[in-house]
C-alpha positions in Angstrom: 0.0 0.0 0.0 1.4 3.4 -1.0 2.1 5.9 1.7 0.1 9.2 1.5 1.5 12.5 2.7 -0.9 15.4 3.2 0.9 18.7 2.9 0.2 22.4 2.6 1.4 24.9 0.0 5.0 24.2 -1.0 5.8 27.9 -1.2 5.0 28.5 2.5 4.7 25.2 4.4 8.0 24.7 6.2 6.6 21.9 8.3 5.3 20.0 5.2 8.7 20.3 3.5 10.5 18.3 6.2 8.9 14.9 5.9 8.4 15.4 2.1 12.1 15.9 1.8 12.8 12.9 4.0 10.7 10.7 1.8 11.9 12.0 -1.6 15.5 12.4 -0.5 15.6 8.7 0.5 13.6 7.5 -2.6 10.6 6.3 -0.6 7.5 6.1 -2.8 4.5 8.1 -1.7 1.4 9.8 -2.9 1.3 13.6 -2.3 -1.9 15.3 -1.4 -1.7 19.1 -1.4 -4.3 21.2 0.6 -4.0 25.0 0.4 -3.5 26.6 3.8 -5.3 29.7 5.3 -8.1 29.8 2.7 -11.7 30.9 3.2 -13.0 27.6 1.8 -14.2 25.4 4.7 -13.7 22.4 2.4 -9.9 22.8 2.6 -10.0 22.6 6.4 -12.4 19.6 6.2 -10.0 17.8 3.9 -7.2 18.1 6.5 -9.5 17.1 9.4 -10.6 14.1 7.4 -7.1 12.7 7.7 -6.3 13.9 11.2 -8.5 15.5 13.9 -5.5 17.7 14.8 -6.4 19.7 11.7 -2.8 20.5 10.7 -0.4 19.4 8.0 1.7 17.4 7.4 -0.1 14.1 7.9 1.3 10.7 6.9 -1.2 7.9 6.2 0.2 4.4 6.0 -2.9 2.1 5.7 -4.6 2.2 9.0 -1.7 4.1 10.6 -1.7 7.9 10.7 1.1 10.1 12.0 1.1 13.9 12.2 3.7 16.4 13.1 6.9 16.6 11.0 9.3 15.0 13.5 6.8 12.3 14.5 6.4 11.4 10.8 10.2 11.3 10.3 10.6 9.0 13.3 7.9 6.7 11.9 9.6 6.6 8.5 13.0 5.8 10.2 11.4 2.8 11.8 9.3 1.8 8.8 12.3 2.1 6.4 15.5 1.4 8.3 17.4 0.9 5.1 16.9 4.5 4.3 19.3 5.5 7.1 17.4 8.6 8.2 19.2 8.5 11.5 22.9 7.7 11.9 23.6 4.1 12.8 26.1 4.9 15.6 24.3 5.5 18.9 26.2 8.7 19.8 25.7 10.3 16.4 22.1 9.2 16.4 21.5 10.9 19.8 23.2 14.0 18.5 21.0 14.0 15.3 17.8 13.6 17.3 18.8 16.3 19.8 19.5 19.0 17.1 16.3 17.9 15.2 14.3 18.4 18.4 16.0 21.7 19.0 14.9 22.8 15.5 11.4 21.5 16.1 10.8 23.5 19.2 13.2 26.4 18.9 14.3 29.5 17.0 11.0 31.4 17.3 12.4 34.8 16.4 13.9 33.5 13.1 10.6 31.8 12.3 8.6 35.0 12.9 10.8 37.5 11.2 11.8 35.3 8.2 8.8 33.2 7.3 9.2 30.6 4.6 8.2 32.2 1.2 10.0 30.8 -1.8 8.7 33.4 -4.3 9.7 36.3 -2.1 12.4 38.4 -3.9 15.8 37.9 -2.3 16.4 40.9 -0.1 17.5 41.5 3.5 15.4 42.7 6.4 16.5 44.3 9.7 16.6 41.4 12.2 16.2 41.6 16.0 18.9 40.5 18.4 16.9 37.4 19.1 16.8 36.4 15.5 20.5 37.0 15.1 21.1 34.8 18.1 18.9 32.1 16.6 21.0 32.3 13.4 24.3 32.1 15.3 23.2 29.0 17.1 22.1 27.3 13.8 25.4 28.2 12.2 27.1 26.7 15.3 25.1 23.4 14.9 25.8 23.1 11.2 29.5 23.8 11.6 30.0 21.4 14.5 28.1 18.6 12.7 29.9 18.9 9.4 33.3 19.1 11.1 32.6 16.2 13.4 31.0 13.9 10.9 32.8 14.9 7.7 30.0 16.4 5.7 28.8 17.3 3.1 25.5 16.9 5.0 25.1 17.2 8.8 25.9 13.6 9.5 27.8 12.7 6.3 24.9 11.5 4.1 21.5 13.2 3.8 19.2 12.3 6.7 16.5 13.3 9.1 18.5 16.2 10.6 19.0 17.8 7.2 15.3 17.5 6.4 14.5 19.2 9.7 16.8 22.1 9.0 15.9 22.4 5.2 13.4 25.3 5.6 16.0 27.3 7.4 18.1 27.1 4.3 15.3 28.7 2.3 14.9 31.4 5.0 18.6 32.3 5.1 18.7 32.5 1.3 15.4 34.4 0.7 16.2 37.0 3.4 19.8 37.4 2.2 21.2 36.7 5.7 24.9 37.2 6.0 26.5 33.9 7.0 29.9 32.3 7.3 31.5 30.6 4.3 31.0 27.1 5.8 27.3 27.9 6.4 26.9 28.9 2.8 28.7 25.7 1.7 26.1 23.6 3.6 23.3 25.7 2.1 24.6 25.1 -1.4 24.8 21.4 -0.7 21.2 21.3 0.4 20.0 23.5 -2.5 21.8 21.2 -4.9 20.0 18.1 -3.5 17.5 17.0 -6.3 14.7 16.5 -3.8 15.2 20.1 -2.4 15.3 21.5 -6.0 12.1 19.7 -6.9 10.3 21.1 -3.8 11.4 24.6 -4.7 10.4 24.3 -8.3 6.9 23.1 -7.3 6.6 25.9 -4.8 7.6 28.6 -7.2 5.0 27.3 -9.6 2.1 27.8 -7.1 -0.2 30.8 -7.4 -1.8 30.6 -3.9 -1.1 33.7 -1.9 -1.1 34.1 1.9 -1.2 37.9 2.4 0.1 38.0 6.0 3.3 36.2 4.9 3.8 38.3 1.7 3.9 41.4 3.8 7.2 40.4 5.4 
């Protein structure tokens, strides 16, 4: 039975991008169901709720099993498809990957608020708060440490769950023209060259749905 992944607009939905990239980046077959976010059409909300009472995307459906929340979906995929190697095989590296993924999942609120994901936004800088700059400095520290420790080019050598979790940050730093260190840019270039990443961006740029509150940033 084919997996189904319910996602929001690719241009805006950072949470949807994460499990989608984990699936596509590891060549796991799935059916994609896109539901536009923040529309006035109650049918769109009903479509999401029909898959999960939480009423939010992303949602993974695997037969009678449903998982929602990006990190929960990735954890399920790692168990369902161990050959994909979403988490590192070595226990210490695996604990490290899970820790930084959880930190991404629950942290960096200033960066999220001040630099929302919007792929068709013209590349230009904005004035960032001290909190957002601190968020970026911590992310750069995480990426630098991982790539030095595990040899790159991705965070833990090969593409995996941690890269999928940080992927939307790559789009934010690029779109908002955030000044970053050379090694940070090198990791961003590695991610942006990933075929799955490029495919998501291409699809997102082709969308014509508009969320006004995001476009104003």
